[in-house]
C-alpha distance (Angstrom), angle and dihedral (degrees) to the residues before:
residue distance angle dihedral
M1 . . .
I2 3.80 . .
A3 3.79 119.0 .
L4 3.81 120.0 -151.8
A5 3.83 117.7 -134.5
P6 3.79 119.7 -126.4
P7 3.83 114.5 -90.8
S8 3.82 93.7 -99.9
R9 3.77 91.8 52.1
R10 3.82 91.7 46.8
R11 3.81 91.0 54.3
L12 3.83 89.9 49.1
A13 3.80 91.2 49.7
A14 3.81 91.2 49.5
A15 3.83 91.6 50.7
L16 3.80 91.3 49.3
A17 3.83 91.7 49.3
L18 3.83 90.7 50.0
A19 3.82 91.1 51.5
L20 3.79 92.5 49.3
T21 3.81 91.1 48.2
A22 3.81 92.5 51.3
S23 3.82 92.9 49.9
A24 3.81 94.6 45.2
P25 3.84 97.3 79.6
A26 3.81 91.7 50.4
A27 3.81 92.5 49.9
A28 3.77 91.3 45.8
A29 3.80 90.0 50.7
Q30 3.81 92.0 54.3
D31 3.85 93.6 46.8
A32 3.82 97.4 41.2
P33 3.80 116.6 102.3
A34 3.79 118.7 -115.3
G35 3.81 114.4 -82.9
E36 3.84 95.2 20.2
Y37 3.84 118.5 125.3
R38 3.81 113.1 -95.8
D39 3.81 127.2 -168.9
R40 3.78 115.1 -121.5
I41 3.78 129.6 -170.7
I42 3.83 113.2 -139.2
A43 3.78 114.1 -154.6
P44 3.85 110.9 -129.3
Q45 3.82 91.8 -134.4
T46 3.81 89.7 62.1
L47 3.84 94.2 58.1
A48 3.80 117.4 105.3
P49 3.82 113.7 -119.7
L50 3.83 116.9 -102.1
P51 3.81 118.1 -112.1
P52 3.84 114.4 -100.4
D53 3.82 115.2 -84.1
P54 3.82 113.2 -131.8
E55 3.82 88.9 -147.0
D56 3.82 89.8 65.3
E57 3.81 95.8 52.1
R58 3.78 100.4 102.9
D59 3.77 139.0 125.9
D60 3.81 108.9 -96.2
S61 3.80 98.0 178.8
G62 3.77 129.6 102.8
L63 3.79 133.5 12.6
P64 3.82 122.8 -44.1
R65 3.79 115.4 -64.9
S66 3.77 137.7 154.4
L67 3.79 141.9 -176.6
R68 3.79 133.2 -161.6
I69 3.81 129.0 -170.3
G70 3.79 124.9 -171.2
F71 3.80 131.0 -170.9
D72 3.82 113.8 -155.9
Y73 3.78 135.4 -167.8
A74 3.81 121.8 179.8
R75 3.79 135.5 178.7
N76 3.81 110.1 -153.3
E77 3.78 140.8 -169.4
R78 3.80 118.3 -169.2
G79 3.76 117.9 172.4
D80 3.81 105.0 -47.3
E81 3.82 94.4 -21.4
T82 3.80 127.7 98.6
Y83 3.81 119.1 -168.1
D84 3.80 144.4 150.4
E85 3.81 129.1 -119.1
R86 3.78 124.4 -158.2
G87 3.77 114.5 -171.6
L88 3.76 146.3 174.9
S89 3.80 124.2 -155.0
L90 3.78 126.3 -165.9
G91 3.79 129.6 -177.1
G92 3.76 146.0 144.7
Y93 3.80 149.9 136.9
W94 3.77 131.7 -103.4
E95 3.79 124.5 -174.3
T96 3.79 119.1 -158.9
A97 3.78 132.5 -168.9
D98 3.83 97.4 -128.4
W99 3.81 108.9 12.4
G100 3.80 103.5 54.6
S101 3.79 126.7 -120.3
F102 3.80 125.0 -42.5
S103 3.82 125.4 -149.3
L104 3.81 123.8 -171.6
D105 3.80 128.1 -166.7
A106 3.81 116.1 169.5
T107 3.80 137.5 159.8
A108 3.79 136.7 -178.3
L109 3.80 124.6 -170.0
R110 3.77 139.7 174.9
R111 3.80 126.0 -157.3
N112 3.78 125.8 -150.8
G113 3.78 122.3 -167.8
R114 3.79 100.9 17.6
M115 3.79 119.5 121.4
D116 3.80 94.2 -129.5
A117 3.82 95.6 41.7
R118 3.80 109.4 147.7
G119 3.80 101.6 -178.6
W120 3.77 115.9 -108.4
S121 3.79 121.7 9.1
G122 3.78 135.1 157.8
A123 3.77 147.0 133.5
A124 3.79 135.2 -100.4
T125 3.80 131.3 -172.2
L126 3.80 126.1 -175.3
W127 3.81 118.6 -175.7
Q128 3.76 128.8 -170.1
R129 3.80 108.7 -166.8
G130 3.78 133.1 178.1
V131 3.79 100.9 21.8
Y132 3.83 112.2 154.1
L133 3.80 132.3 -150.9
D134 3.79 133.2 -172.4
G135 3.76 114.2 -70.8
G136 3.82 95.1 40.4
W137 3.81 96.8 -75.7
R138 3.82 115.8 155.1
G139 3.79 119.5 -161.2
D140 3.80 136.4 -157.6
N141 3.81 114.5 -171.4
G142 3.79 127.2 -174.7
L143 3.79 135.1 -168.1
G144 3.80 127.2 -173.3
V145 3.81 128.6 14.9
L146 3.80 106.0 11.0
A147 3.78 143.2 149.3
T148 3.78 120.4 -115.1
P149 3.83 110.1 -97.0
A150 3.78 123.6 -124.1
P151 3.82 136.7 -167.2
E152 3.79 119.2 -103.5
L153 3.81 94.4 -106.7
Q154 3.80 90.6 56.6
R155 3.80 93.3 48.6
N156 3.79 96.3 42.9
Q157 3.81 99.7 70.9
Y158 3.79 125.9 151.4
R159 3.82 103.2 -160.2
F160 3.82 109.6 3.2
Y161 3.80 127.6 48.6
L162 3.81 130.8 -155.3
P163 3.84 109.2 -156.4
S164 3.78 125.9 -141.7
V165 3.81 123.5 -120.9
A166 3.80 124.5 -124.0
M167 3.80 113.8 -129.9
A168 3.80 144.2 158.4
G169 3.78 108.4 -122.9
V170 3.80 143.2 71.6
S171 3.79 133.2 -48.8
S172 3.79 133.4 -174.0
Q173 3.81 126.8 -173.5
W174 3.82 126.1 -178.9
S175 3.79 128.1 -176.9
R176 3.80 138.2 175.9
D177 3.79 117.1 -157.7
A178 3.81 94.9 -163.0
D179 3.81 94.2 72.5
G180 3.82 101.9 11.0
R181 3.80 95.8 -112.6
S182 3.79 122.3 150.9
V183 3.80 134.7 167.1
Y184 3.78 133.0 -176.4
A185 3.78 141.4 178.5
A186 3.82 132.3 -175.4
F187 3.79 135.7 177.1
G188 3.78 133.6 176.2
R189 3.78 148.2 108.0
A190 3.77 121.4 -60.5
G191 3.77 122.6 -120.6
V192 3.79 147.4 140.7
F193 3.79 132.9 -111.0
D194 3.78 118.1 -103.9
G195 3.78 137.5 166.7
T196 3.79 128.3 87.2
R197 3.81 107.4 -115.0
T198 3.81 98.8 -18.7
V199 3.81 101.6 65.9
G200 3.78 117.6 -129.7
F201 3.80 133.7 176.9
D202 3.79 122.8 -135.2
L203 3.81 109.8 -149.8
A204 3.80 119.6 -139.0
D205 3.80 127.5 -152.3
G206 3.79 97.6 -109.4
E207 3.80 132.7 79.4
V208 3.79 130.8 -123.9
A209 3.81 124.3 -149.0
A210 3.80 129.1 179.4
L211 3.80 131.6 -179.1
G212 3.77 131.3 170.7
G213 3.77 151.7 126.5
Q214 3.77 146.2 -161.6
W215 3.81 131.5 -142.2
R216 3.83 144.3 161.9
P217 3.83 109.0 -112.6
A218 3.82 94.6 -179.8
E219 3.77 142.7 -7.4
H220 3.81 111.8 -57.7
W221 3.83 90.6 7.7
T222 3.82 130.8 107.3
A223 3.81 124.5 179.3
S224 3.80 135.0 -174.0
A225 3.80 139.1 -177.3
S226 3.80 128.3 -168.3
L227 3.79 137.9 177.0
L228 3.81 126.6 -159.1
S229 3.78 129.0 -175.4
T230 3.83 121.8 -175.3
A231 3.79 129.3 176.1
G232 3.79 99.9 -148.0
R233 3.79 144.5 2.6
I234 3.80 134.3 -116.8
A235 3.80 118.1 -105.1
P236 3.83 134.6 154.4
D237 3.79 118.5 -95.0
D238 3.82 127.0 -145.4
R239 3.83 92.1 -74.8
G240 3.80 94.4 46.1
D241 3.81 94.3 -105.0
A242 3.79 120.6 138.6
S243 3.80 112.2 -102.3
F244 3.80 138.4 168.3
V245 3.80 116.6 -112.5
P246 3.83 126.7 -171.7
G247 3.78 117.7 -83.6
A248 3.79 121.2 114.2
T249 3.80 118.7 -148.1
Q250 3.79 131.3 -170.5
A251 3.78 116.7 -170.7
G252 3.79 140.2 169.7
H253 3.80 130.1 -159.7
W254 3.80 127.5 -165.2
A255 3.79 125.6 -175.0
A256 3.81 137.6 177.0
R257 3.78 124.8 -172.6
W258 3.80 130.2 -166.0
S259 3.78 117.0 -164.7
S260 3.77 133.9 171.2
G261 3.76 121.8 167.8
A262 3.80 108.9 -48.6
D263 3.83 95.6 -11.4
S264 3.80 129.5 83.9
V265 3.80 141.4 163.1
Q266 3.81 124.8 -166.3
F267 3.81 125.3 -165.8
N268 3.83 119.8 -159.0
L269 3.81 131.6 -170.6
L270 3.82 123.4 -176.0
S271 3.79 129.1 -176.6
S272 3.81 128.0 178.1
H273 3.78 140.7 179.8
G274 3.79 116.4 -160.7
R275 3.76 148.1 126.0
D276 3.82 90.6 -53.3
G277 3.81 92.8 52.2
D278 3.77 131.7 -110.8
A279 3.79 119.6 -24.7
S280 3.78 138.3 166.7
G281 3.76 138.8 -172.2
G282 3.75 144.9 174.3
W283 3.78 139.8 -164.1
I284 3.78 137.9 -177.5
D285 3.81 124.0 -149.9
A286 3.80 121.2 -167.7
S287 3.79 129.7 -175.8
A288 3.81 132.6 -175.2
R289 3.81 134.0 174.7
R290 3.78 119.5 -151.7
G291 3.76 113.2 177.8
R292 3.79 108.7 -62.6
F293 3.80 93.2 -8.7
R294 3.79 131.8 84.9
H295 3.82 122.0 -161.9
D296 3.83 123.1 -161.4
A297 3.79 122.3 179.7
G298 3.77 138.1 161.2
V299 3.78 149.2 163.5
F300 3.80 128.0 -143.6
S301 3.79 143.6 -177.2
L302 3.82 118.5 -172.6
D303 3.81 119.9 177.3
P304 3.81 122.3 -134.6
G305 3.80 111.4 -91.7
L306 3.81 94.6 26.0
A307 3.81 109.1 157.3
W308 3.79 142.4 -177.0
G309 3.79 120.9 -175.6
A310 3.78 123.7 -41.6
L311 3.82 101.7 -40.7
P312 3.82 129.5 70.1
I313 3.80 120.3 -96.1
N314 3.79 134.9 -174.6
Q315 3.80 113.3 -66.0
D316 3.81 141.1 149.5
A317 3.82 92.4 45.2
R318 3.79 137.1 115.5
G319 3.79 128.9 177.6
G320 3.78 145.1 77.9
Y321 3.78 143.7 -94.2
Y322 3.80 141.2 -152.7
R323 3.82 130.1 -161.3
L324 3.80 128.6 -172.7
G325 3.79 121.1 -168.2
Y326 3.81 133.5 -176.9
Q327 3.79 130.7 -169.9
Y328 3.76 127.1 171.5
G329 3.78 134.7 131.1
R330 3.78 109.8 -32.0
W331 3.81 96.5 -13.3
L332 3.79 130.3 89.7
W333 3.79 121.0 167.9
N334 3.79 141.4 148.5
A335 3.80 138.7 178.5
G336 3.78 134.9 -170.0
L337 3.79 145.1 -176.7
D338 3.83 130.2 -158.5
E339 3.80 127.2 -167.0
I340 3.83 109.9 -160.6
R341 3.80 130.5 -178.5
S342 3.79 128.6 -179.0
I343 3.80 112.6 -124.8
S344 3.81 93.4 -154.3
G345 3.81 94.6 40.2
R346 3.81 91.1 -123.1
G347 3.80 97.9 91.2
F348 3.79 136.4 62.6
D349 3.81 119.7 -43.3
G350 3.77 116.8 -176.6
R351 3.77 146.9 56.4
Y352 3.78 135.0 -62.1
A353 3.83 123.6 -159.5
T354 3.80 130.5 -175.2
A355 3.80 136.3 -177.4
F356 3.80 133.6 -178.6
A357 3.81 133.1 179.2
R358 3.79 135.0 176.0
Y359 3.80 129.9 -177.8
Q360 3.81 124.2 -166.0
A361 3.80 101.4 -147.1
S362 3.82 94.9 -179.7
T363 3.77 141.3 -19.7
R364 3.81 87.6 -80.1
L365 3.81 105.1 35.3
G366 3.80 132.5 56.4
Y367 3.79 129.4 160.2
G368 3.77 139.5 176.9
A369 3.78 149.7 151.1
S370 3.79 141.5 -138.2
A371 3.79 135.3 -159.8
S372 3.81 136.0 -167.4
L373 3.80 127.3 -168.0
R374 3.79 125.3 -171.9
H375 3.79 119.1 -170.1
A376 3.81 115.9 -170.7
D377 3.77 122.3 -169.3
R378 3.79 86.1 -146.2
G379 3.79 118.6 36.1
G380 3.80 104.6 23.6
D381 3.78 134.1 -102.7
A382 3.79 133.9 -50.9
Y383 3.79 133.3 -170.2
S384 3.79 140.1 -177.3
L385 3.81 129.8 -163.1
Q386 3.79 131.6 -166.3
G387 3.79 132.5 -174.2
F388 3.78 126.6 -179.0
A389 3.79 144.3 169.8
D390 3.82 127.9 -159.1
Y391 3.80 120.2 -157.8
R392 3.79 129.9 179.6
S393 3.81 117.3 -155.5
D394 3.77 141.2 146.8
W395 3.82 85.7 -75.0
G396 3.81 91.9 60.4
Q397 3.82 131.9 -110.9
T398 3.82 117.5 -19.1
R399 3.81 128.9 -169.9
V400 3.81 122.7 -172.6
Q401 3.81 113.7 -169.0
L402 3.80 137.3 178.5
D403 3.83 123.1 -167.3
R404 3.77 128.5 -172.9
A405 3.81 131.1 178.2
D406 3.81 135.7 178.2
A407 3.80 118.6 -171.1
G408 3.80 94.9 171.7
G409 3.79 128.5 -112.7
G410 3.80 92.9 71.4
E411 3.80 94.8 -53.1
R412 3.80 95.4 132.9
S413 3.79 116.8 149.1
W414 3.79 136.5 172.7
Q415 3.79 136.3 175.9
A416 3.80 134.1 -170.0
S417 3.81 118.7 -162.1
V418 3.80 141.3 173.5
D419 3.83 122.0 -158.9
Q420 3.80 119.1 -167.3
A421 3.82 125.0 -173.8
L422 3.80 106.6 -164.2
P423 3.83 122.9 -143.9
L424 3.79 108.3 -115.8
P425 3.81 134.2 167.0
E426 3.81 118.7 -77.9
G427 3.79 112.0 -69.4
Q428 3.82 94.9 26.9
H429 3.80 131.2 87.6
L430 3.80 136.7 174.2
S431 3.81 131.8 -179.9
V432 3.80 127.6 -174.8
S433 3.82 126.4 -162.3
L434 3.81 127.6 -169.0
A435 3.80 121.2 -171.2
Y436 3.79 139.7 173.2
A437 3.80 120.8 -171.9
E438 3.78 143.4 177.1
L439 3.82 113.4 -156.7
G440 3.78 120.7 -166.4
Q441 3.80 125.2 -153.2
R442 3.78 127.8 -170.0
G443 3.79 111.1 -94.4
L444 3.82 94.7 1.5
D445 3.76 137.0 92.4
P446 3.81 114.9 -98.3
T447 3.80 120.0 -91.2
H448 3.81 119.7 -131.4
S449 3.77 122.6 -156.8
A450 3.81 139.0 171.8
S451 3.80 124.1 -163.1
V452 3.79 140.5 -175.9
S453 3.82 119.6 -160.4
L454 3.81 132.7 -171.6
Y455 3.79 129.2 -169.3
G456 3.78 127.8 173.5
G457 3.76 153.1 88.7
L458 3.81 126.4 -103.0
R459 3.79 132.1 -174.2
L460 3.81 114.6 -129.1
G461 3.78 102.7 -162.5
Q462 3.79 123.3 -48.9
R463 3.81 99.0 -48.9
W464 3.81 109.3 29.3
S465 3.79 134.2 65.9
L466 3.81 137.3 179.3
D467 3.83 118.8 -144.3
G468 3.78 136.8 169.6
N469 3.76 144.0 64.1
A470 3.79 137.5 -84.6
R471 3.79 135.7 -171.1
W472 3.81 129.2 -167.5
T473 3.81 118.6 -162.3
R474 3.78 131.2 -173.9
G475 3.79 122.5 179.9
D476 3.77 147.1 153.9
G477 3.77 130.3 -148.6
P478 3.81 139.3 70.3
S479 3.84 95.3 -55.6
A480 3.81 99.2 27.6
T481 3.78 121.8 141.7
R482 3.77 127.4 -156.4
G483 3.73 126.9 -169.1
S484 3.76 139.4 51.6
D485 3.79 142.2 -65.5
I486 3.79 110.0 -148.4
N487 3.79 135.4 179.1
L488 3.82 107.8 166.7
S489 3.79 130.4 155.4
L490 3.81 128.4 -169.0
S491 3.80 111.4 -164.7
G492 3.77 136.8 169.2
A493 3.80 146.3 158.1
L494 3.81 118.7 -92.5
A495 3.80 101.1 178.3
R496 3.77 139.1 -27.5
G497 3.80 105.6 -40.5
W498 3.82 94.8 -4.8
S499 3.80 125.5 104.5
L500 3.80 136.5 168.3
S501 3.79 129.4 -151.2
A502 3.79 133.4 -176.5
A503 3.81 119.5 -163.4
L504 3.77 135.4 -171.2
Y505 3.80 119.9 -160.4
Q506 3.79 129.8 -178.2
S507 3.79 129.2 164.2
R508 3.80 133.6 175.7
G509 3.81 94.9 -169.4
W510 3.80 127.9 -113.1
Q511 3.80 141.8 -105.6
R512 3.79 137.3 -151.4
S513 3.80 113.4 -78.3
P514 3.85 113.2 -111.2
F515 3.83 89.2 -141.3
L516 3.84 94.0 67.9
L517 3.80 112.3 88.0
D518 3.83 105.5 162.5
P519 3.83 105.8 132.9
L520 3.83 90.9 -156.9
A521 3.82 94.9 54.0
V522 3.81 108.4 112.3
D523 3.79 113.7 -144.1
S524 3.77 126.6 -148.8
P525 3.81 111.7 -101.9
L526 3.83 87.7 -126.7
Q527 3.80 102.4 76.6
R528 3.81 101.6 155.8
L529 3.78 125.3 19.7
P530 3.81 124.1 -162.7
R531 3.79 119.9 -96.0
E532 3.78 109.6 -78.4
R533 3.79 131.3 -169.3
S534 3.79 132.3 172.4
A535 3.80 142.1 166.0
L536 3.81 116.3 -152.0
L537 3.79 133.6 -167.8
T538 3.84 119.2 -167.8
L539 3.79 129.7 -173.8
R540 3.80 111.3 -166.3
Y541 3.79 136.2 -172.4
D542 3.83 123.0 -163.0
W543 3.79 123.5 -165.3
Q544 3.79 125.6 -173.9
A545 3.77 133.2 177.5
G546 3.79 133.4 -161.6
R547 3.76 136.9 79.1
P548 2.92 107.0 -37.4
L549 3.80 90.4 -21.9
P550 3.82 132.8 -29.9
V551 3.79 116.0 -84.3
L552 3.80 119.6 -157.6
G553 3.78 108.6 -128.1
A554 3.82 99.5 11.7
A555 3.78 143.2 61.7
P556 3.82 118.9 -77.2
G557 3.79 111.3 -82.8
A558 3.83 95.8 30.0
A559 3.81 121.5 133.3
S560 3.79 112.8 -87.6
G561 3.78 147.4 176.9
D562 3.80 137.4 -179.9
I563 3.80 137.1 -96.3
A564 3.80 119.3 -146.8
G565 3.77 128.4 168.7
V566 3.77 150.2 143.6
V567 3.81 134.4 -122.8
F568 3.80 112.9 -146.3
L569 3.80 143.3 167.7
D570 3.81 104.0 -100.4
D571 3.78 99.3 -146.7
N572 3.82 97.5 176.5
G573 3.82 94.5 36.5
D574 3.81 96.9 -128.8
G575 3.82 95.5 124.3
V576 3.83 93.2 -120.8
R577 3.80 123.5 106.5
A578 3.80 108.6 -116.6
A579 3.78 120.5 -161.2
S580 3.81 90.8 -114.5
E581 3.83 95.4 53.4
L582 3.80 120.0 100.2
P583 3.82 126.8 -120.7
A584 3.81 125.4 -117.6
A585 3.81 109.9 -127.0
N586 3.82 130.8 -164.1
V587 3.82 93.1 20.9
T588 3.82 119.7 143.6
V589 3.82 117.9 -120.9
V590 3.83 119.1 -166.5
L591 3.83 124.3 -160.1
D592 3.83 116.0 -150.7
G593 3.80 89.9 -23.3
R594 3.82 90.5 -73.3
W595 3.81 113.7 74.8
S596 3.79 125.4 45.9
A597 3.79 136.8 -165.0
R598 3.79 134.3 177.6
T599 3.79 124.4 -128.4
D600 3.80 117.2 -115.6
S601 3.81 127.4 -134.1
S602 3.82 90.3 -74.3
G603 3.83 91.9 51.6
A604 3.81 91.9 -110.8
F605 3.81 127.2 143.3
A606 3.81 133.6 173.9
F607 3.81 141.3 -169.1
S608 3.80 115.7 -162.2
R609 3.81 127.2 -149.3
V610 3.79 99.7 8.7
S611 3.79 119.3 174.4
V612 3.80 117.8 -97.7
G613 3.81 115.2 -97.8
E614 3.80 138.0 48.7
H615 3.82 120.9 -23.9
R616 3.80 135.8 178.9
V617 3.81 120.5 -126.3
Q618 3.80 117.6 -168.8
V619 3.80 126.4 -175.6
L620 3.80 118.2 -150.8
A621 3.79 113.5 -144.5
D622 3.80 91.5 -139.1
N623 3.82 99.3 130.7
L624 3.79 104.1 18.4
P625 3.81 114.4 135.4
L626 3.78 115.1 -113.8
P627 2.99 133.0 -68.3
W628 3.82 92.7 21.2
S629 3.81 120.5 103.9
L630 3.81 139.6 178.2
S631 3.77 134.2 -137.8
E632 3.80 114.5 -98.8
A633 3.81 90.8 -141.3
P634 3.82 112.0 95.0
A635 3.79 119.4 -122.9
T636 3.80 117.5 -115.0
V637 3.80 119.4 -136.2
R638 3.81 130.9 178.8
V639 3.80 117.3 -141.1
S640 3.82 120.0 -152.5
V641 3.79 129.0 -161.1
R642 3.82 112.9 -74.3
D643 3.81 90.5 -11.0
A644 3.79 133.2 119.1
A645 3.82 113.4 -128.5
R646 3.81 109.8 -151.6
L647 3.82 127.3 -149.6
E648 3.80 131.7 -170.8
I649 3.82 110.9 -165.5
G650 3.79 115.8 -172.4
A651 3.80 127.9 -159.2
T652 3.81 115.7 -144.1
R653 3.79 135.5 -155.5
P654 3.81 136.2 -161.6
R655 3.79 113.1 -81.9
């Protein structure tokens, strides 16, 4: 048994032990033989100061702010043209105490050797987000290359989508959460994005104007009204590039939504005046949850020639739809039926049915299937089938998938594919896709093709990394393609603040998938682009201020990490980026409703030095190709200290 001494005795014992410890080195030094190692205590005040470290020479005053400058040079081939691009990119963030947060993204480029070269061009976007006024109003203001804003009811559509319009001008949006009010206005000149890796914006002759608002007229009710005027529409030119052609359109949209608990009904009215005359339309979408089931139903009537903005929308259709979904435990399934009639008699008349089911057999294995059937009163029937299995093992996540479609008249197609996401150390990722397909075309022999795709990011030492995707295709037949699609970037740090990247880009265009049969799916007018190839070299400088560096969303000096991600077109709808799936470029990504960035040609975006904790990342579907769409709900990501949180955000389309 051990007895404890009284407090006074314990203090005396501690003092005696400290004295004996201090005298021990001196006694040991006197008794130690010559040449034997002896402990010595070096007083800190006797140490010489270390020389200044260049890494620590930074501005630690003020609120978080940053600046990046990039110098680009690219050698391009597009169709039969060969030309050079020299570009400059500028961007950064600046947080203020009273005026919200500012985000800048600007580019300037000059082409030499292209037939339509017009000297210098470029794009610039300045956002001011999160500025507050009396009464609880919160404002987001934009200047430069923007997309027309829209109220939530217009964006949050179940079956029909109203696209935004790209413009160079000004935009102002104000909202008040207390009563659900919001107003916006925008004005500028229409245009289309251009440039290979350095993004530019080609101005058109016409103007774009948008005005609208949203409010809550009564309990459980939300209403919105919006007006959009565009002087032109987007169509492909002789080379396949997007261009504005004459055709002014003025349109108005009104919506009212009732919601209570798990039930909701939304009413929509649309009217337009354009080159095809006056047209109007309306649709009603209803949703109800009952236990494990979800019911969605609607009716619609859309006149021929109905228009909204510069891109095509659904028109010349009347009918209704019903969807039934179930999710519980290991099961997930849904089924739907559409009845569609052409108002003019020149469009689609018939029915469209879909079904999907997935079963999670274990923590490692899940499998499922889907089917689509299109019956046309004129033109015959078509169907598509899909079966898949997902398996998680020590080799990572594997998906095996088989697709088959028959559109009649000899248009029989099938494809077998394997997607493998390999397990790699933190901060690295690699996916491999293998596919073999036979595509049938009316009146032609079938085309056979085999492809290998890679997508990922690898660290090469401490300073360099390789990111991107590549696909090699070999085929034979009347519409076969051979070659590669490549989007690779090698980047690394040269010195403090300086980095260098080299990129290789090659694209052979794309076509509509034969496995998509939805008669209401609106395709982009740009179905096949000319072959494009470019090599890009970028020298970049990043500057940050704060103590020790600026942190987005926290005070200077707080713990931080990074957010990096990619926006892609989720072709198989599984929420995971496969190597064969395409990126979504020039799409705006907003962090916590305050800071914004734009995805590059590989669909990638990044936010550096973000405060530790949970953050919301929302993608605005401002430049997504039709008929792709994104969820309005922001993704939640948790940032850890000195770690890079990675996001993969997939856009979906009707199947």
